[in-house]
C-alpha positions in Angstrom: 113.9 109.8 126.4 110.4 111.7 127.2 107.4 109.7 128.8 105.4 109.4 125.5 102.3 110.7 127.1 101.8 113.1 124.5 101.8 110.5 121.7 99.5 108.1 123.9 96.6 110.6 124.7 96.0 110.5 120.5 93.7 108.2 119.2 95.0 105.0 118.4 98.3 104.7 120.2 98.9 102.9 123.2 102.3 102.4 125.3 103.8 100.3 122.9 103.4 102.4 119.8 104.6 105.5 121.7 107.4 103.7 122.7 108.8 102.4 119.4 107.8 106.1 117.8 110.1 107.6 120.4 112.8 105.0 119.6 112.8 106.7 115.7 112.6 109.8 117.4 109.1 111.1 117.3 108.2 112.5 120.7 105.0 114.4 119.7 102.0 114.9 118.0 103.8 118.0 116.1 106.3 115.3 115.5 104.3 112.8 114.1 102.3 115.4 112.0 105.9 116.4 110.7 106.6 113.2 109.1 103.4 111.7 108.6 101.8 108.2 108.8 103.4 106.3 106.7 107.0 107.4 107.0 106.5 107.1 111.0 105.6 103.4 109.6 108.7 102.7 107.8 110.9 104.1 110.3 109.2 101.6 113.1 109.2 99.1 110.5 113.4 99.7 109.6 114.1 99.9 113.7 112.5 96.6 114.4 113.1 94.2 111.4 112.6 91.0 113.0 108.9 91.7 114.1 105.6 91.7 112.1 104.0 95.0 112.4 100.2 94.7 111.2 99.1 97.6 109.1 96.2 98.4 110.8 98.3 98.2 114.2 101.0 100.9 112.5 100.1 102.5 109.5 96.4 102.8 110.1 96.6 103.6 113.6 99.0 106.2 113.0 96.8 108.0 110.3 94.0 107.8 112.8 95.9 109.1 115.4 96.4 112.3 112.4 93.0 112.6 111.6 91.8 111.9 115.6 89.5 109.1 114.1 89.8 105.4 115.0 91.9 103.7 112.6 88.8 101.6 111.1 87.0 104.7 110.0 90.1 105.8 107.7 88.1 104.4 104.9 89.0 102.1 102.3 90.3 104.1 99.3 92.4 105.9 102.3 94.0 102.3 103.9 94.5 101.4 100.1 96.3 104.7 99.8 98.4 104.3 102.0 99.3 100.7 101.9 100.6 102.1 97.8 102.8 104.4 99.7 104.7 101.5 102.2 
């Protein structure tokens, strides 16, 4: 398994999220862009069903990583749209 360094370098992505992304076969920024924040969140949630995955730590963080902004800056309208897709 890759080190996840490329994922960790993305905004909002720490070691734990990077490890979980790698667990669901998302190993790079390109992989994350390809599947998108919603699908990545769904995969992680499915892979770790017994754990609480707060939206701000996963869904919003992943979207923020794709947009290169802090998750809290993506806007309430985008957050609502993302939540509706999950």
